C-alpha positions in Angstrom: 131.3 117.3 122.2 130.0 114.4 124.3 131.3 110.8 123.7 127.8 109.5 122.7 127.4 112.3 120.2 130.8 111.5 118.8 129.9 107.8 118.4 126.7 108.7 116.5 128.8 110.8 114.2 131.2 108.0 113.6 128.4 105.6 112.9 127.2 108.0 110.1 130.7 108.6 108.8 131.3 104.9 108.5 127.9 104.2 106.9 126.6 101.8 109.5 123.1 100.5 109.1 120.5 101.2 111.8 120.9 97.7 113.1 124.7 98.0 113.1 124.5 101.4 114.7 122.4 100.1 117.6 125.0 97.4 118.4 127.9 99.8 118.0 126.5 102.5 120.3 125.5 100.1 123.1 128.9 98.3 122.8 131.0 101.4 122.9 129.1 103.2 125.7 131.4 104.0 128.6 129.2 102.4 131.2 129.0 99.1 129.2 132.8 98.4 129.3 132.5 95.4 131.6 129.2 94.0 130.3 129.2 90.8 128.2 127.6 90.6 124.7 124.7 88.6 126.0 123.6 91.4 128.3 124.1 94.1 125.6 122.2 92.0 123.1 119.3 91.7 125.5 119.4 95.5 126.0 118.6 96.0 122.3 116.2 93.0 122.1 118.3 90.7 119.8 120.1 87.4 120.4 123.7 87.2 121.3 124.6 85.5 118.0 122.9 88.4 116.1 124.8 90.9 118.2 128.1 89.2 117.5 127.4 89.2 113.8 126.5 92.9 113.7 129.7 93.9 115.6 131.7 91.8 113.1 130.1 94.0 110.3 131.0 97.1 112.3 134.7 96.1 112.6 134.8 95.4 108.8 133.5 98.9 108.0 135.8 100.6 110.5 138.8 98.7 109.0 138.8 101.1 106.1 140.1 103.9 108.4 141.7 101.6 110.9 143.6 98.9 109.0 144.7 97.1 112.1 141.1 95.8 112.5 141.5 94.0 109.2 144.7 92.1 110.2 144.0 91.4 113.8 142.5 88.0 114.7 141.4 88.9 118.2 141.1 91.9 120.4 139.1 93.9 117.8 137.0 95.7 120.4 140.1 97.0 122.2 141.6 98.1 118.9 138.4 99.9 117.9 138.2 101.6 121.4 141.8 102.8 121.1 141.2 104.2 117.6 138.0 106.0 118.6 139.6 107.4 121.8 142.5 108.8 120.0 140.3 110.4 117.4 138.0 111.8 120.1 140.9 113.4 121.9 142.3 115.1 118.8 145.4 113.0 118.1 147.2 114.1 115.0 145.9 112.8 111.7 142.4 112.7 113.0 139.7 115.4 112.7 139.9 118.2 115.2 136.7 118.3 117.2 137.8 120.3 120.2 137.0 123.7 118.6 134.1 125.4 120.2 131.0 125.1 118.0 128.4 127.8 118.6 124.9 126.5 118.9 121.6 127.1 120.7 120.1 123.6 120.3 117.2 123.2 122.7 117.2 120.6 125.5 115.5 117.5 124.3 114.2 115.9 127.5 114.0 112.5 125.8 115.1 109.6 128.0 116.5 107.6 125.2 116.2 108.3 121.5 115.2 105.1 119.8 113.7 103.9 116.5 114.9 106.7 114.2 118.5 105.6 113.5 117.7 105.1 109.8 116.0 108.5 109.5 119.0 110.2 111.1 121.3 108.7 108.5 118.9 109.6 105.7 118.7 113.1 107.0 122.4 113.6 107.1 122.7 112.2 103.5 120.1 114.6 102.2 121.6 117.6 103.9 125.0 116.9 102.6 123.7 116.8 99.0 121.0 119.5 99.3 120.9 123.0 100.8 117.3 122.7 102.1 115.7 119.7 103.6 112.2 119.6 105.3 111.2 117.0 107.9 107.6 116.4 107.1 105.3 113.7 108.3 103.7 110.7 106.4 101.1 109.8 109.1 102.3 112.9 110.7 100.4 115.8 112.2 101.7 116.9 115.6 103.5 114.3 117.7 105.2 112.3 115.0 108.6 113.5 116.2 109.7 116.0 113.6 111.3 118.4 116.1 112.9 115.6 118.2 114.5 114.2 115.1 115.9 117.6 114.3 117.2 118.0 117.9 118.9 114.6 117.8 120.4 115.3 114.4 121.8 118.6 115.5 123.3 117.2 118.7 124.9 114.2 116.9 126.3 116.3 114.1 127.8 119.3 115.8 131.3 118.3 114.5 130.0 118.5 111.0 128.9 122.1 111.2 132.0 123.9 112.3 130.3 127.2 111.5 127.7 126.5 114.2 124.1 125.4 114.6 121.4 128.0 114.8 118.0 126.9 116.0 115.1 129.2 114.9 111.4 128.8 115.8 108.9 129.8 113.2 106.5 130.6 116.0 108.5 133.8 116.4 110.2 136.1 113.8 112.9 134.0 112.2 115.0 137.0 111.0 115.1 138.6 114.4 116.2 135.3 116.1 118.9 134.8 113.6 120.3 138.3 114.1 120.2 137.8 117.9 122.1 134.5 117.6 124.8 136.2 115.5 125.2 139.0 118.0 125.1 136.9 121.1 126.9 133.7 120.0 129.2 134.9 117.2 129.7 138.4 118.7 129.1 140.1 115.3 128.7 143.9 115.1 125.7 144.7 112.9 125.1 148.2 111.4 122.1 150.0 112.9 121.0 151.6 109.6 119.9 148.3 108.0 116.3 146.9 108.0 115.8 143.5 109.3 116.3 141.7 106.0 119.5 143.7 105.5 120.7 142.8 109.0 120.1 139.1 108.3 122.1 139.3 105.0 124.9 141.1 106.8 125.0 138.3 109.4 125.2 135.6 106.7 128.1 137.3 104.9 130.1 137.8 108.2 129.3 134.4 109.7 132.0 132.2 111.2 133.8 129.9 108.7 132.7 126.4 108.1 129.4 124.7 107.3 126.4 126.0 109.1 123.1 124.3 110.1 120.1 126.5 110.3 117.2 124.6 111.9 113.8 126.4 111.3 111.3 124.6 113.5 107.5 124.4 113.1 107.1 126.2 109.8 103.5 126.8 108.8 104.0 129.3 106.0 107.4 128.9 104.4 107.0 132.0 102.1 106.2 134.5 104.9 108.2 132.9 107.7 111.4 131.7 106.0 111.9 132.6 102.4 111.6 136.4 103.0 114.9 136.1 104.9 116.7 133.1 103.4 115.8 133.1 99.8 119.4 133.5 98.7 122.1 132.3 101.1 125.6 130.9 100.6 125.7 127.2 99.9 127.5 126.4 103.2 124.3 127.3 105.1 122.2 124.1 105.3 118.6 124.7 106.2 116.7 122.0 108.1 113.0 122.7 108.3 110.3 121.0 110.3 106.8 121.4 109.1 103.3 119.9 108.9 103.0 120.9 105.3 104.2 119.3 102.1 106.8 121.7 100.8 107.8 121.3 97.2 111.1 121.4 95.3 113.7 122.8 95.5 113.2 121.9 99.1 113.8 118.2 99.6 111.4 116.4 101.9 112.2 113.7 104.4 108.8 112.1 105.2 108.6 110.9 108.7 106.2 108.1 109.6 105.2 106.8 113.0 107.5 104.3 114.7 107.6 100.7 113.8 105.9 98.4 116.4 109.4 97.2 117.7 110.7 100.8 117.9 107.5 101.8 119.8 108.1 99.1 122.3 111.7 100.2 122.7 110.7 103.7 123.3 108.2 102.6 126.0 110.8 100.4 127.6 113.3 103.3 127.7 110.8 105.2 129.8 109.0 102.7 132.1 111.8 100.2 132.3 112.5 96.7 130.9 111.1 94.7 133.9 107.8 96.6 133.9 107.3 96.0 130.2 108.3 92.4 130.4 105.6 91.7 133.0 102.9 92.8 130.6 104.5 92.3 127.2 101.3 91.5 125.4 99.4 94.4 126.9 102.3 96.7 126.0 102.0 95.7 122.4 98.3 96.5 122.5 99.0 99.8 124.2 101.5 100.8 121.5 99.0 99.8 118.8 96.2 101.8 120.4 98.5 104.8 120.4 99.2 104.3 116.7 102.9 104.1 117.4 102.9 107.9 117.7 106.1 109.1 119.5 104.3 111.9 121.4 101.5 109.6 122.6 104.0 106.9 123.6 106.2 109.4 125.6 103.2 111.0 127.3 101.7 107.7 128.4 105.2 106.3 129.3 105.9 109.3 131.6 102.4 109.0 133.1 103.1 105.4 133.9 106.5 106.3 135.3 104.8 108.7 137.7 102.6 105.9 139.1 104.5 102.6 139.7 101.3 100.9 140.9 99.4 101.6 137.7 99.5 98.5 135.5 99.7 98.8 131.7 96.4 96.9 131.5 94.7 99.6 133.7 96.3 102.3 131.6 95.0 100.8 128.3 91.5 100.3 129.8 91.4 103.9 130.9 92.5 105.1 127.4 89.9 103.0 125.7 87.3 104.5 128.0 88.3 108.2 128.1 90.1 108.3 124.7 92.0 111.6 124.0 90.5 113.2 127.2 92.6 110.8 129.4 95.0 112.8 131.5 98.0 110.8 130.3 97.4 112.4 126.8 96.5 115.8 128.0 98.9 116.7 130.8 102.5 117.3 129.6 105.3 116.8 132.2 107.6 119.8 132.7 110.7 117.8 131.7 109.3 117.3 128.2 110.3 119.8 125.5 106.8 119.9 124.0 104.1 122.0 125.7 101.1 120.3 124.0 99.2 117.1 124.6 98.0 115.0 121.7 94.6 116.7 121.2 96.2 120.1 121.5 98.8 119.3 119.0 96.2 118.1 116.5 94.1 121.3 117.2 96.8 123.5 115.6 96.2 121.7 112.3 92.5 121.6 112.7 92.2 125.4 113.0 94.0 125.7 109.6 91.4 123.6 107.8 88.5 125.2 105.9 85.0 124.0 106.9 84.6 121.4 104.2 88.0 119.8 105.0 86.9 119.7 108.7 83.7 118.0 107.6 85.7 115.5 105.6 87.9 114.7 108.7 84.7 114.1 110.7 83.2 111.9 107.9 86.4 109.8 107.7 86.2 109.2 111.5 83.0 107.2 110.8 85.0 104.6 108.9 86.7 101.8 110.7 90.3 102.0 111.7 91.4 100.5 108.4 92.3 101.6 104.9 89.4 103.5 103.3 88.5 103.1 99.6 87.9 106.6 98.3 84.9 105.5 96.2 83.0 105.0 99.5 83.8 108.6 100.7 82.6 110.1 97.4 79.1 108.7 97.9 78.5 110.4 101.3 76.2 113.4 101.0 74.3 115.9 103.2 70.6 116.1 102.4 71.3 114.2 99.2 73.7 116.9 98.0 77.2 115.8 96.9 80.3 117.6 98.3 83.6 118.5 96.8 85.4 116.0 99.0 88.5 115.8 96.7 89.4 119.5 97.3 88.9 118.9 101.1 91.1 115.7 100.8 93.9 117.8 99.4 93.9 120.0 102.5 94.0 117.0 104.8 96.9 115.5 102.8 98.7 118.9 102.7 98.7 119.0 106.5 99.5 115.3 106.8 96.1 114.7 108.5 95.4 111.9 106.0 97.7 109.3 104.6 97.5 108.0 101.0 98.0 104.3 100.6 97.9 104.4 96.8 95.4 103.2 94.3 92.5 105.2 95.8 93.0 104.0 99.3 93.5 106.4 102.3 93.9 106.0 106.1 93.6 107.9 109.3 96.0 107.6 112.2 94.3 106.0 115.2 94.6 109.0 117.4 93.6 111.4 114.6 90.5 109.3 114.1 89.7 109.8 117.8 90.3 113.5 117.4 87.9 113.8 114.4 85.3 111.6 116.2 85.3 114.1 119.0 84.9 117.0 116.6 82.0 115.2 114.8 79.9 115.3 118.0 79.7 119.1 117.8 78.7 119.2 114.1 75.2 120.1 113.2 75.2 117.6 110.3 76.5 114.7 112.4 73.2 112.7 112.2 72.9 113.2 108.4 76.6 112.1 107.9 76.0 108.9 109.9 72.8 108.1 107.9 74.5 108.8 104.6 77.6 106.7 105.6 75.3 103.8 106.5 73.4 104.2 103.2 76.7 103.9 101.2 77.7 100.8 103.1 74.4 99.1 102.8 74.7 99.5 99.0 78.1 97.7 99.3 76.5 95.0 101.4 73.7 94.4 98.9 76.4 93.9 96.2 77.8 90.8 97.9 76.1 87.8 96.2 75.2 84.6 98.0 78.0 82.7 96.3 80.8 85.2 95.5 83.8 84.2 93.6 87.4 84.8 94.8 87.6 87.8 92.5 84.5 89.4 94.2 85.8 88.5 97.6 89.1 90.3 96.8 87.2 93.3 95.5 85.0 93.7 98.6 87.6 92.7 101.2 88.8 96.4 101.8 85.2 97.4 102.5 84.4 94.6 105.1 86.0 96.5 108.1 83.7 99.4 107.4 80.6 97.1 107.3 81.8 95.7 110.6 82.0 99.3 112.0 78.3 99.8 111.1 77.2 96.4 112.5 79.0 97.1 115.8 78.3 100.8 116.3 75.8 102.4 113.9 72.8 100.1 113.6 70.6 102.8 115.0 71.1 104.7 111.7 69.9 101.8 109.6 66.3 101.6 108.4 64.2 98.6 109.2 64.6 97.2 105.7 68.4 97.7 105.7 69.1 96.5 109.3 70.2 93.0 108.6 72.3 93.7 105.4 75.7 94.4 107.0 75.4 91.2 109.0 74.3 89.2 105.9 77.1 90.5 103.8 79.8 89.9 106.4 78.5 86.3 106.9 78.6 85.7 103.1 82.1 87.1 102.9 83.4 84.6 105.4 81.2 81.7 104.2 82.5 82.1 100.7 86.0 81.5 101.9 85.0 78.5 104.1 85.7 80.5 107.2 82.6 79.3 109.0 83.8 80.0 112.6 84.4 83.7 111.6 81.0 83.9 110.0 79.2 82.4 113.1 79.3 85.4 115.5 77.9 87.7 112.7 75.0 85.3 112.0 74.3 85.1 115.7 74.6 88.9 116.2 72.1 89.4 113.3 69.5 87.3 115.2 70.0 89.4 118.3 69.9 92.7 116.6 66.8 92.0 114.6 64.9 90.5 117.6 65.7 93.6 119.6 64.2 95.8 117.0 61.3 93.8 115.6 60.5 91.3 118.4 60.4 87.5 118.1 57.7 87.3 115.3 59.0 89.1 112.2 60.0 88.1 108.7 63.5 89.6 109.1 64.0 87.7 112.3 63.0 84.5 110.5 65.5 85.2 107.7 68.2 85.8 110.3 67.4 82.5 112.1 67.4 80.7 108.7 70.9 82.1 107.8 72.2 80.9 111.2 70.7 77.4 110.7 72.3 77.3 107.2 75.7 78.0 108.8 75.2 75.4 111.4 74.5 72.9 108.6 77.7 73.8 106.8 79.5 73.3 110.1 78.0 69.9 110.6 76.1 71.1 113.7 72.9 69.3 112.6 71.3 69.1 116.1 71.6 72.9 116.5 70.3 73.5 113.0 67.1 71.4 113.1 65.2 73.3 115.8 66.0 76.6 114.1 64.8 75.3 110.7 61.5 74.1 112.3 61.1 77.5 114.1 61.7 79.4 110.9 59.3 77.3 108.8 56.5 77.7 111.3 57.1 81.4 111.6 57.0 81.9 107.9 53.8 79.8 107.6 52.1 81.9 110.4 53.3 85.3 109.0 52.9 84.6 105.2 50.7 81.6 104.7 51.7 78.3 103.2 52.0 79.5 99.6 55.1 81.6 99.8 58.7 81.6 98.5 60.0 81.8 102.0 58.0 78.8 103.1 59.4 76.9 100.1 62.9 77.9 101.2 62.2 76.6 104.7 60.9 73.3 103.4 63.9 72.9 101.1 66.4 73.7 103.9 64.8 71.3 106.3 64.7 68.6 103.7 68.5 69.1 102.9 69.2 68.8 106.6 67.3 65.5 106.7 69.2 64.2 103.7 72.5 65.0 105.4 71.3 63.1 108.5 70.4 60.1 106.4 66.6 60.6 107.0 65.8 60.1 103.3 62.1 59.2 103.7 61.5 62.4 105.6 63.4 64.6 103.2 61.7 63.5 99.9 58.2 64.9 100.5 59.6 68.2 101.7 61.8 68.5 98.6 58.8 67.8 96.3 56.6 70.2 98.2 59.1 73.0 98.0 59.6 72.4 94.3 55.9 72.6 93.5 55.4 75.9 95.5 58.4 77.4 93.7 57.2 76.3 90.3 53.7 77.8 90.9 55.1 81.1 92.2 58.3 81.5 90.2 57.7 79.6 87.0 60.1 77.0 85.7 63.1 79.3 84.9 64.5 80.5 88.2 67.6 79.8 90.3 65.4 78.6 93.2 63.9 75.9 90.9 67.5 74.8 90.0 68.3 74.5 93.7 65.2 72.3 94.3 66.1 70.1 91.3 69.7 69.7 92.3 68.8 68.8 95.9 66.2 66.3 94.8 68.7 64.6 92.5 71.2 64.5 95.4 68.6 62.6 97.4 67.9 60.1 94.7 71.6 59.5 94.3 72.0 58.9 98.0 69.2 56.3 97.8 70.8 54.6 94.7 68.0 55.8 92.5 70.5 56.8 89.7 68.1 56.5 86.7 65.8 59.1 88.3 68.7 61.3 89.4 70.6 61.6 86.0 68.0 63.6 84.0 67.4 65.9 86.9 71.1 66.6 87.3 71.4 67.3 83.6 68.4 69.6 83.6 69.9 71.5 86.6 73.3 71.8 85.0 71.8 73.2 81.7 69.7 75.7 83.5 72.6 77.0 85.7 74.8 77.4 82.7 72.1 79.3 80.9 70.9 81.5 83.8 74.2 82.0 85.7 76.8 81.6 82.9 79.4 78.9 82.5 81.8 80.5 85.0 79.9 80.2 88.3 80.6 78.3 91.5 77.1 76.7 91.3 77.8 75.4 87.8 80.9 73.7 89.3 78.7 72.1 92.0 76.4 70.7 89.3 79.3 69.3 87.4 80.7 67.7 90.5 77.3 66.1 91.4 76.9 64.7 87.9 80.4 63.2 88.0 79.5 61.7 91.4 76.5 60.1 89.9 78.6 58.6 87.0 81.1 57.3 89.5 78.4 55.7 91.6 77.2 53.9 88.4 80.8 52.7 87.7 81.0 55.0 84.7 84.6 56.0 85.6 85.7 57.2 82.2 82.8 59.6 82.0 83.2 60.8 85.6 86.9 61.7 85.5 86.9 64.6 83.0 83.8 66.1 84.7 85.4 65.9 88.1 88.6 67.5 86.7 86.5 70.3 85.1 84.7 71.0 88.4 88.0 71.0 90.3 89.7 73.4 87.9 86.7 75.7 88.0 86.5 75.7 91.8 90.2 76.4 92.1 89.9 79.3 89.7 86.8 80.8 91.1 87.2 80.1 94.8 90.9 79.7 95.3 93.2 76.8 95.9 92.1 76.5 99.5 88.3 76.1 100.0 85.9 73.4 101.3 84.4 72.9 97.8 87.9 72.3 96.4 88.4 69.7 99.2 85.2 68.0 98.1 86.5 67.8 94.5 89.8 66.5 95.6 88.1 63.9 97.8 85.9 62.7 95.0 88.7 62.4 92.5 90.7 60.5 95.1 87.9 58.0 95.6 87.7 57.6 91.8 91.4 56.9 91.5 91.3 54.4 94.3 88.6 52.5 92.4 90.9 52.5 89.3 93.8 51.3 91.5 95.7 54.6 90.8 96.9 54.5 94.4 99.7 57.2 94.5 97.4 59.8 92.9 94.5 58.8 95.2 96.6 59.1 98.3 98.0 62.5 97.4 94.5 63.9 96.8 93.0 62.2 99.9 95.7 63.8 102.1 95.2 67.3 100.5 91.4 67.0 101.0 91.7 65.8 104.6 94.1 68.6 105.6 91.9 71.2 104.0 88.7 69.9 105.6 90.3 69.8 109.0 91.5 73.4 108.6 88.2 74.8 107.4 85.7 72.6 109.1 87.3 71.4 112.3 88.7 67.9 113.2 85.3 66.5 114.1 83.2 67.5 111.1 81.2 64.8 109.3 83.1 65.6 106.1 86.4 65.1 107.9 85.0 61.6 108.9 84.3 61.0 105.2 87.9 61.8 104.3 89.3 59.6 107.1 87.0 56.8 106.0 88.0 57.1 102.3 91.7 57.3 103.1 91.3 54.2 105.4 89.6 52.4 102.5 92.6 53.2 100.2 95.1 51.9 102.8 92.9 48.8 103.2 93.1 48.2 99.5 96.9 48.4 99.7 97.0 46.0 102.6 98.3 48.8 104.9 96.0 47.5 107.6 97.6 49.2 110.6 97.0 52.7 109.1 93.6 51.7 107.8 92.3 50.4 111.2 93.4 53.6 113.0 91.7 55.9 110.4 88.5 53.8 110.3 88.3 54.1 114.1 88.8 57.9 114.0 86.1 58.2 111.3 83.7 56.0 113.3 84.2 58.1 116.5 83.3 61.3 114.6 80.3 59.7 112.8 78.8 58.3 116.1 79.3 61.7 117.8 78.0 64.0 115.1 75.7 61.8 113.0 74.4 59.2 115.4 74.5 55.4 115.4 72.0 54.8 112.7 73.3 57.2 110.0 74.3 55.5 106.7 77.8 56.9 107.0 78.2 55.5 110.6 76.9 52.1 109.5 79.3 52.0 106.5 82.3 53.0 108.5 81.4 50.5 111.3 81.0 47.7 108.8 84.3 48.5 107.1 86.2 48.5 110.4 84.5 45.2 111.5 85.4 43.6 108.1 89.0 44.7 108.4 89.3 43.4 112.0 87.7 40.0 111.0 90.3 39.8 108.2 93.2 40.5 110.7 91.9 38.0 113.2 91.6 35.3 110.6 95.3 35.9 109.7 96.5 35.3 113.2 
């Protein structure tokens, strides 16, 4: 038995954790005798302090069998070495391990076995308490490392199985192999008059004393390949099975997942070397992720890189992304590797066992993004409008570990399996119909995302967004003209609703490009796309970018549809809102009134668009100090929203906030506060604690409390609102300037002039940059700063 094998056995015997085992093995390696802990810690990618702590835990566990470790204050490493050396050399009172243990364990070819320490321990535990254990795969399929784990376990536990370790491949006749092992290794004489099953039973009864490990590798049909020979065997025979199937009790299953990201990096490092990995550490992480942390893929690519020192990891990743599973690194298998199959060839073995419908399902699933897949989406996919029994097909994929269940109706493909199924899809006769059906299902999802979704709706749709992104990026050719812009619209709404405007922006811009490419520059859908982009620019405070788009959209709608149209009314309303935000009140009012009249003529008086016009007109009047005109319009808009949208809606919270703002502006603080609080509570409940609208409510309450000289409450809310606005809107957004100005006003009221002056100046810089010198907010902030400085100068 080799020293390293002995150390692994000791780690299991003393119940070391995977982390402790890693430190123990590297510390006790013969070649590491003269190396310091800093170097050894670096070898396993941890800090020196963490390494020292783990070794202290190792000494504590070994102290149970070596009491001297518990009493010694120093020299623990030398004590442990001496104890292990004596035990390894068969000193009395230690287990004898010098006995020849017969085995036929295949050569591994693995440079360094990493990332499976915990699985090795679990496997030993299961085998000690059960007669049959199957290594299966969670995200498994070929290449997850089932056979390699069995090889490593067998090698590291030879001392456990004094009766020998017999490796059997289910690719050939298991019974014949077992008999040959007994004859060649154990030198058993077997009667000639027995059939093969009888010869196997004879071998089992005459086998060498001690526990025996029978490893049956690559089982595809347990009943026909294994049970016919080993249905009833003495309990000392432990059966370790590797399989792609989900075998049931009484066989106990150890499900094997892909490696963790850290273990994948360690495996790649063990092949290509630490220095090479260090030079391109970020690329190495991306490479491991692209390979889905699959051991077979990592080893193939690692050995391919090892064969070409000039090939960078970035070039390797670029080639893989271009050539996918056809890249030579994933096809050609080096002679020194135990496996004979590349990644695609390993998957092909499972593919051939699937019935046609299950193969079709695999191809359908490859259309989805590389993300968790809600099963409800799959069930809607049809061929020629005919539903399929996808659940039965799903069972086959799960049975062969070609699909992974994530629970609660969510499933996922391994990245490389997705590539494999994508390749298979290209040869399917139904591939075009599958793509169109998939797009149809996702467009229905897109249309279900409202303009102002609540947090609950956002959470419900979040798992579907990656698949809408997949369509927007790769499958727009399969969208009809009327559906083309829906994926982009819904993704934009998804991010907008969370205040994530920067993430929404590329989708709004891409929507414009895609629609222009299909329809040309003059088309209603193009106009709608431009309008949505302008709306986003408005939310971002990019007013100078928004205005030319609004004008272009309005003119396009007027040319295409005439002046009496709901789209034209929308264009007038949006342009007016921009002018209001820019302080151009006299330009805004006639546009607001024109939009309202068109909407009333075309939509009647009971419609959400009418409410929008009323609300915006009241905002304008409030901005102009026309409070008497604004109040009845606000009340009318609030009542209509509650009636048409329900009391629990983000737009109802907006109406409440606006009404409270009006009352504050009139000095009606007692009336304003409960309405502000109601709007804040509703926004937090519907939109979440972190949202630009929540920041607006906090800011407004803070201003109210400052006016009431409730300064501690005011400062707390101001700081929360400022932080939230800077996070969602950016540090130079006009609303950030508003928060800075209001906080400065609070400090001014408290005679904290140094802080107030600094914040006034920051607010003024933003206003001048984003709003211009003549905007009301710029003038207000400039005057406040000038007044403060005059006061300070007069005090000197």
